[in-house]
Structures are given as C-alpha cells and as structure tokens.
C-alpha positions in Angstrom: -54.9 36.1 41.4 -51.1 36.2 41.6 -48.9 37.3 38.9 -47.3 34.4 36.9 -48.3 31.7 34.6 -51.1 29.2 34.4 -51.5 26.0 32.3 -54.8 24.2 31.7 -55.0 20.8 30.0 -58.5 19.7 28.8 -59.4 16.4 27.3 -62.3 16.7 24.8 -64.8 14.1 23.8 -63.8 14.3 20.2 -60.3 12.8 21.0 -58.4 16.0 21.2 -56.4 17.2 24.2 -56.2 21.1 24.4 -53.4 22.8 26.5 -53.4 26.5 27.0 -50.7 28.6 28.7 -51.7 31.9 30.2 -49.7 34.8 31.5 -51.3 36.6 34.5 -50.4 40.1 35.5 -52.4 42.4 37.8 -55.5 40.1 37.6 -55.4 40.2 33.7 -55.1 36.7 32.2 -53.8 36.6 28.6 -53.3 33.4 26.4 -49.6 32.9 25.3 -49.8 29.6 23.7 -52.4 27.0 22.7 -51.6 23.5 21.7 -54.0 20.8 20.4 -53.0 17.2 20.4 -55.3 15.1 18.2 -55.3 11.4 19.5 -57.2 10.3 16.3 -54.0 11.2 14.2 -52.3 7.9 13.4 -48.7 9.1 14.2 -49.9 10.7 17.5 -51.7 7.5 18.5 -48.7 5.3 17.6 -46.4 7.6 19.5 -48.7 7.5 22.6 -49.1 3.8 22.4 -45.2 3.4 22.3 -45.2 5.4 25.6 -47.6 2.9 27.1 -51.0 4.5 26.4 -54.0 2.2 25.7 -56.5 3.7 23.5 -60.2 3.4 24.5 -62.0 0.4 22.8 -64.5 1.3 20.1 -64.0 5.1 20.6 -62.4 7.6 18.2 
C-alpha cells in the first residue's frame, strides 16, 4: 500500500450512503472521517431530486 489517502463510498440497502476517508501511512490504514447520507430523509431526498436524481419506485 502507498502512503496517502483513500475514500470508499458504499450504498446500503437501507437507503444510506456511507463514505469513509482513510489516511494510509506505512501500510497502516486509519479512518479520518465517516459521513452517512440518508436518502430516506425528506430534505436529502428533495435536494437529490433537485439535482436530477430519480428515487427508486416503491423502495425506501
């Protein structure tokens, strides 16, 4: 592994999107930040729809 940063973004079946930022130094990976976006939240859904997102039919 190289030194630097890594970002993972994981969509979950429950409607959440989890993004984690890691710092990597000498093959040691440490989490720096974790953010959870809940697409079931009305304000989040409305903002995503305003950006052009289409929510799945009958889900969430």
